[in-house]
N, C-alpha and C positions, 0 to 999 in steps of 0.2 A: 476431566467434564466433558460432553459434546453438547454443543449449543446449536439446536436445528432454528432456523429463522425462516418463517412463512415469507410469500414473494412480495406482501406488502412492506413489511420489515427491512427486507432486503433493499426494497426502493429507497426507502427513510434513509438507512445506513450508506446507501450511494449518494443521496444527495447533502447528508451532514458531512462527508467526506468532500465532496467538490466545493461546499460552502468555506470550510475549512483549509481548502488550499486552492485558492482562488487562480485562475489563470493570468498570465500577464499578458494574453492577447499575441497575433500573429506580429512577427516581425519582418521586416522589408531590408531592402537593401537599400542604401542610400550613397549615390556618388557624387562628389564634390571635386570641381575643376575649374580651371581659371574661365571657360566657355560654356559649361554645361553644368546644370545640376538635374539628377536623374533618379528618380525611386522606383522599385519593381517590388513587388509585394503581391501576396494572396489574400482575399479576405471574403469569406462567404463564398468559398468555392470559386471565385472569379478574380482572373487576374487582375491587378492593377498596375498600370505603367503612366509613367507622367516624367515627360524629359523637357525642361525649359531652357533656353538659351540664356545667358545673362549679359547685360551690356560689358561691353569693357571696361576695366578699370575697379569692378568690384573686387576681384581676386586677380592677383598677379605674381607666376610663379609659385603659387601654390599659398601665398599668403594673402588674409582675409586684409584689404583696405578700406573697405565700405562696409562695415557688420550692418548699420541700419537698413542698407538697400539688400543686403544680401538675407537680411529677415523676411523683406518684404518678399522675395523671390520663395523663399519657402513656406511662407504664408500662402502663396497663392497656389503653391504644389498642394496643401491641406487644402484649400478649397476645391481645387481639383478633385483630390482623392472623396471629397464630400464626409468628411469626418466632422463630429461635433466640436465645438468650440472648446471644451474642455478636456475632450479626449486626449490622450497622449498617443503619438504614434512610435512605436518600438522600431528601431534601427541600427544596424549593422552600417557605419559610415567607413566607407572607403578613401582615405585620406589621398588628395594629389600627390603624384611621385614624386614633385620637386621638395617636399618638406621630410621624406622618409629615405633614412639610409641604411644600406646595408652592408655588412662584413661579417667575412669568416674567419674561424680560427681552430685549431685544433686542440686538443685536450687528451690527457692520460685517460685508461680505460678508469673511469670513477662511476659511482652510482649515489643516489640519495644527497645529504646534507654535503659531501664531501664535493659532487659535481656541482652543485649551487652555487658554492663558495668560489670553487675555481672558476666557473663562468662569469659572476659576477666581477670578479677581481678582473678577468681580461676584459670584459665591457668598459672599465674604469680607463683602462690602459688604450683601447682603439677608438674611444669615445672622439667623434669629430668634432665635437663642441665641449666646452667645459661640462662634465659628468653630471653636477647636481641640475644643468639647468636641461638635461633630455627627461622625455619618458623613454623607458628601453625594456628591453624583453630578450630573451634567447631562444633558441630551438634546437634540437639534434637532429642532425641531417641523417645520420647513420655510422657505422664505423668504416674505417680507411683500411688500406692495404697494411700499414705498420701496426696495428693494434691498438689505433686511437681512435676518439671521437670527433668528427668534425659538426660545427656548432656554427650556427648563423645568428649573430647580433643584430638588433633591428633599432633604430635611434629615430626620435623625431624631437624637436625643440619644444619644450613645455609651453611656451607662450606662444607658439602658431598652434598646437592643438588646442590648447585650453580657449582660444579665441573661435573656433570652429564648435568646439563643446557649447559654448555658452550660447553661441548663436542658434544653433538646433535647439537647445533648452528652451529659450525664449520664444521659438516658433513652434513650440509644442511638440518637439521631437524628442524620445528618450533614447541617448545612444548606448545600446547595450554594449557593445565592443566598437573600437576602431583600429581599423590595418590599413597598412601601404596598399594600395590600389592593384599593385602588382599580385599579390597574395589572393584577393579576390579573382584576380583574372586566370591564373594558376588554377584554382580551385573549379572554374567554370569549364577549363578546358578539361580537367580530370575526370569532374563529376557529371557535367552537361555533353560536352564533346567527346566523350567516352576515350581520351587518350591515356594511355599508360605511359606514365614519366617515370618509372622505377629506374631506367637507366639515364643518364647524362641528356637533356634538351633544351634547346635555343627556342625560345618565343619572341617574335616579333609582332606587336599591334602597333598598326599606323593608323591614325586618328587624325581630326585637325588640330590636334595641338602639336603632334609630333611622333616619333617614335620611341616605343618602350619596349625594350628589351629585358628578358627574363633567362636567368639558368634554372633549370629544376633537375634536381636529383630525387629519387624516393618519392615523388608529388610534393616536394617540399621546394620552395624558391630558396636558394642559394644565392644569388647573384642578381642585381638590377642594375638598368644603366638607361637613362631618358635623357631624349636630345629634342630641343623642342625646334618647332620650324621656326620662330624666331631668333634663336640664335644662330640658324643658318640664315637665312633669308634676310633679315632685319625686316625693315618697314616696306620691304618691296612688295606688292599685290600680286607680281608675276614673276617667275624665274623660267631658266631655259631649262630643256630636258637634260641637258650637259652637266649641269649643277647639281640639279636632282639626282641623276645616276651618279656622280662622283661622293657625293655624301652617302649615300646609300652602300656604296661600296667600303668608304673610309670607315663607317660605324659598324658596319657588318664585320669588317676587317678584324677591328680592335675587340670586338667580343670575342671573336675565334681566337685572338692571339692571347686573350685573357683566359679563355679554357686550354688553349695547349700549354701556358704554364702552369695549369693545376694537372695535367697528365692527361688532358682530354682532346688532344691531337686528332683524334680520329673522329671528330664530329661529322655526321653523314646528314643529318635532318633537321631541317628549320620547319617551327610551325609557325604558317602566318596565319594573322587575323585584323582583317582590314574591309572595309566598306570602299576607300578611296585607292582606284588606281593598280587593283590588285595583281592584273596581268602585266603593270608596268614593272612592281615590284617583284614579283617571280622571274621575270625575264632579267631582270639585272642580277639577279642573286645567283641564279643558274648560269647566267652568263660568265661571271668572273669569280664563281668558287664552285667547288665540287660538293655541292650540297642539293639533297632532296627537298624541295621546298613541298609543303603539305598546307593544303588550306583545312583551316578548322570550323566546322559546321557544328551546331547546335541542336540538332535534333529539332523537335516540336517547338523550341522557342527561338528556331532560325529565322523565323519572321520577323523578328524583332530588330535583327542586324548585328554584325560586329560591334557596333557601337555600345550596344549594351551588354556585352560580356562582362563588364568589370561589376555593372550594377546587380546582375543576374548571379555571379560569385558570390558576392556581398549577401544575397538573399539565401544561398545555398548553404550559409555559414547560420543564418537564423534559425534553420531548421535542426540543429544540434540542440539538444535539451540542455538549459542554461547551464544546470548543474554540472554537467557533463563537458561544458567548452573550456578545455585548458589550452586553446591556440592563443597566438602571439596578437596580442591588444596594447596597443599604444595610447588609451585613453585615462592611463594613470590608477586605473583598477582594473581588476581581475574580473570577467565576466559572470563568474560564478557568486562574488563578491556581491556585484550589482544586481543580482538575479534576486540572491537573498534579501538585499535591502528593498526591491521593489517589492518582493511578496509580504515583507513586513508591512510597507506602507499600504499594500492594496488590503491587505486583513485588516488592520485597525481601521481603514476607510470604511470596509464594508460591517464592521462590528463596534463602530464607534460608542453605541447606546452601551451595549454591553460589555465594553471596556471600563465606561464610566461607572457603571454600578461594580465591578471587579475592584476599580481603584477606591470607590468608597469603602469596599468591605475590606481591602487591604489597609487604608488609612486607619479605619477601627483597630483592626488587628495590630497595627506597628504601634498604634498608641496605649493598646492595653500590654503589650509586650515590652513596649517603652518603659512605664509604671512598673511593671515587674523587675526589668533590669534594673532600674534606678534605686528599687527599694533593696533588691540585692546588694547593689553596690554600696548604699549607705551602710549596710550591715557589715560589710567587710571592712571597709573605712574605719570601722568600730574598734575593730581585733589589732591587738599590737603585732608589729612586725619585726622580726629578728634582726636588730640592726647591725649586727657583727655579719650575718649572711650578705646583706645589703652591702656594707663597705667592701667586703672583699669581690662581690661581682663587680663594683664600680671599678676597683683597682685591677680585675682581671681585663675589664674593657677595656681601660686606660692603656695595658701593656698590650694588649692586642692592636689597639690601633695603630702602637709605636714601631709596632715589628712590621705591619703591612706601610708603615710608611717609608722605613729602613727599607724593607725588599724593593720598594717602587725606586728609591733612589740609587739601589745599586743596579737596577735594570737599567735608568737613563744613563748611568756612567758608562754601563757596557755597551749601551747603541752609541753614545757620543762615538765611545772608543773605535766601533766598526766603521763608523759612517764618516770619520774625519777626514778621510782622502780630499783632496781639492778637486772641486768639480768644474772650477773656473776655467781651466786650461783648456778644457773638454768644448765647454760653451763658446771660448774666443774661437778656438779653432772652426766650429761649424759656422760663426758669423764671418770670419774671415774667407772660409770657402764660397758663402753665399754671396759676400762682394756688395755691389750695389746693384747687381740684375736680378737678385731673388731677394724679397721683402720677408724677413720671417716674422712672424706676429706672436706667435706661441712655442714656449719650449714647455713641455711637463716632464718633470723629471722626479720619480718617487723613491728609487732607491739605487743604489749601483747595479743590483742583481736584477732589475725591473727595466723593461725596453724604454728607450727616452722616445717621447711622440713629439713631433716637431710639424708644425702647421704654420703657412705663409700664401703668399702669391707671387706672381712674375708675370711679365708680359705674355710670354709664349710658353706653350708647353715643353718645347725643347728646350726652355732653361732649366723649367723645372728638373728635366728628365737628366742633363749636364750637371747638375747640382747633386743629385742623387747619386748620380756615377761616380762623380771626386769624390764625395763621402766613401763610397764603397772603396775607393784606391787607398784608404788611409787605414793604416795599420792601428788606430785607436780605436777603430768602429766595426761592428760586425755584424752580420742579420739585417742589413739596410733593404727595407720594404716599403715600395710605393706602389698600392693597388692602382689597377685603373680606376675603379670606380672613385679614387680620393681626388682624381683628376677632374674639375669642373671649369670649363670655360664660359666666362661670362662677358661680354661686350670684348672691351680691350685688355681682360687678363685672364690669368689663369689659377685659380687656387686650389691647395694640395695638401694633403694629410697624409706623412710618412713615419716609419718607426724605424729604430736601429737600437742596437746594444753597444756600450761601452766596455772595450777589450782591458782589462786592469794591466792583464801580465806585459802588455806590448808597451805602456807607456810608464815611463820613468819620471 
């Protein structure tokens, strides 16, 4: 059957569809750091960009210390944007680099639920903090040469992200997704700067906070490394050119060494994003490394400057339809789920009167159905039940429960027999090698077949490396791994996180 609609009916039908599918409104990018809060968005075909410097002490190292004062800054941004008091501002939040952790690992070529389960299991092993205390996601980077899939795991502590989410909500911002700022930066380089990073690239963004490095393959961030100026200069207001150059060489060298260990020893290009000392950075890198330094520019948005790259990258993610956004989010929910939630809330706010009438109708219908079912139930209760069948069914149910209990006990005996090997000797050996120079804070042991995760701290980075080398020389241990990103120097100590495997065959 064909139905022909005239022009008036088509307009009415289009209006009906629009009302039944309300829009969540435009989505902006919101960057939060120790020194600045920046918002970038487009509303009614006009670019809105507000950046405010926040006083010291409100956020330190990515951790919110003065939530009320941070709310005041966000409310000031709302006032600058000129939005209505009760209107929500949708935003993709770029999290401070200090609170997001990245770690890569390889898996056999899997797909579907098998890949999901294997990836989540590996995330538990490599988590830099207790797994249950993190928001975590993973993303496939691509296939490796040995028919495996390279995957990047992303972590952030729940308590730190939750505070940021709560502050944004109280200030009238609806967080659609939260991602590491380095992800937003890479998106801006690719989508706005027009740099195709299918092959491995290094990005260096220098800002007033520090140096932010990223390793990108297939336009996906696989590695991040942030060094704050505070950790280099301390409380000094000025520093010598020599100290500056030494630290640039030191940290660029670290990044190149890391990539060389992953089979990318021939890195030839570094993408530089900075509005501070651009020529100085370029000259130092060219002088000390065989690298071509390419400055990244952002086309029509270049007038905002390199400092806005992260905020613009977060905004670019907001252009993806919400139902299709499956990218990494550390907000504790998927963007598609939050979109559905917001659509439902918006629908009921627009149609609350109709919803009230529908609810009344449903209550009447429910009450009528209830009376009918109750009457039917009373009639069934009057019918005699075959007692013999009920007795047999109960006996069968008891036998099934007993069988399940017996099988569970057999399984526990098997597990106990397999895992009865003494692990104390291995832990004693680890602590003996650590001695007084390395403080072991946590050893995570799941089973003899799974990697052992060790975290702790020492006074210097060299002590941690020596500890790792000594473990490698022991026949009881194998596959010792100490990623560069797992070394974090803060003040007078260096924190670390490493993994190894126990070799049963060589230990009696």
